[in-house]
C-alpha positions, 0 to 999 in steps of 0.5 A: 733497396740498392740504388743504380750505379753510373755505368761503366764504359766497358762491355757488360759481363755475362756469367757463363751459365746464362748460355748453357742449356745443361748444367749442375746444381749443388743440393743444399736441402731436399724437400721432396722425393722427386729430388734424388738422394744419391747425390748432393749434385743434380744435372738439370736440362734447360727447357725455357727461360722466362722472360721479363723476371726480376731474377732468372727463371728457368723451366728445367728437367732432370732424372730421378731414377728412370723418371724424368721430373720438370721443375722450375728453377728460380735463381737469385742472381746478383748479376741478372739484368732485371728490375733490381739492377735497372736492366744492366749487367755488371761490367767487367771492372765492376766484377773485378773490383767486387771480386777482390773484395775480402769481406773487409771495407769496400773503397771502390763505389762499384764494388760497394754497389755490387755488394748491396745487390748481392745483399738484396738477392740474398735476402730475397732468396732467404725470404722465399726459402722461409716463406715456402717452408712456413707454407708447407701445409699449402704446398701442392694445392694453392701454392707450388711445391718446394722441392730443394734449395740449391746453388750454382757454384762458381765452376758453373757460373764462370764455366770452370772457375775456382774459389775458396769456401769463403769466397764461394758465399759471395760468388755463388748463386743460390736458388730454389726448385719448385714444382712446375705447374702449366699456368696462366697469368690473369691477362692470358686467361681465356674470357667468354665472348660478348654473346656468352657473358649474358649467361649468369652461370659464367658471371658466377664462374669468374666471381668464384675464380676470383674468390678462390684466389682471395681465400688462398691469399687470405689463407697465407695471411693467416699462417702468418705472411703478408705480401709486401705488394700485389705484383701479379702474384696469382697464377691459374691452372686449368684442370677439368675445365675449371681455372685453379688459383696458385699464388707464387712469389714470396720474395718480398714476403713480410712475416708476422714474427718479424713484425712482432719482434720489431714492435717488442724492440720499439716498446723496449726503446720507450721503456715497456717490457715484452709482458706488456705486449700479450699475444692477443695484442700482437695478433690485433696489431698483426691484422691491423697491419694485414688491413693496411697491406690489403692483399686479398683486396689488391688482387680482387681489384686487379681482377675486377679492372681486368675484366672491366676492360674486357666488358665482362660484368663481374659480381665481385667477391667476399673480402676478409672482414678485418673488424670482425676478425679484430673483434673476435680476437678481443672477445677471446681475450676477455673470455680468458681473463674473466 
């Protein structure tokens, strides 16, 4: 993670698109029929900008033929004054120093800082795109649908700026266009009053909601993705009077394939061949790591604490039985070996 640089005295630079209510997106990849196939440019109108986000997140709408579609646009903007930048945008001198970079060695400390921030956001975009692709079977049911991989060109960012294709890689802003779900965070859910919570039915309702969220997170783990930390990843959509969990934000996901590759490389450094690390052993190591990360338990703990603060009795929910998962992997391996 890049570390903050001492701020320059100059005024922070704000990209032109931040204050625009309409702009063009370049379509890099389409994943859904909601994205028109007639052009590689999509004109969107900004309806709302969500506050307090690590990178810019906007509610946008666009036309697909005669149909107006609504979506969430998540941008991975190096200049966004969010958590990674410690709430400071780059100054004009820092931005100028970064833009003078030609891909060689960076001499200025401000340019090196901006390059490190660029790398961080670039990795977050690639990680989240990879996660959505890997979780395609869950899209629309337990996670939002991925509509398109997009980018903002420099002409939109700067309001007419021009650059070469090589420079565009470092100056454009990548993004994802995602399904919009009218959802609530856990803290915004409507919970019953003290008179109502005497009903066992309501106790079962809240326990069931927590369990559905836990099951969704565990399914993500089963598909080879761990969440680096629980950071309010669950949102809830009300359908027919019931709350349905959606899991979001995979920018800091950890992939099973990467963990296995790291273990193989570590083994090779110790003189071990990859054949000495069979698939069943890889699966066991993955679930041992999943147990350490404890994604389902982290959500269950947040849910429990939140209900306690509201003085709502919570029945609890079932969590994944990691020892049993690991034992079953070993039994299957022994069965194949016998």
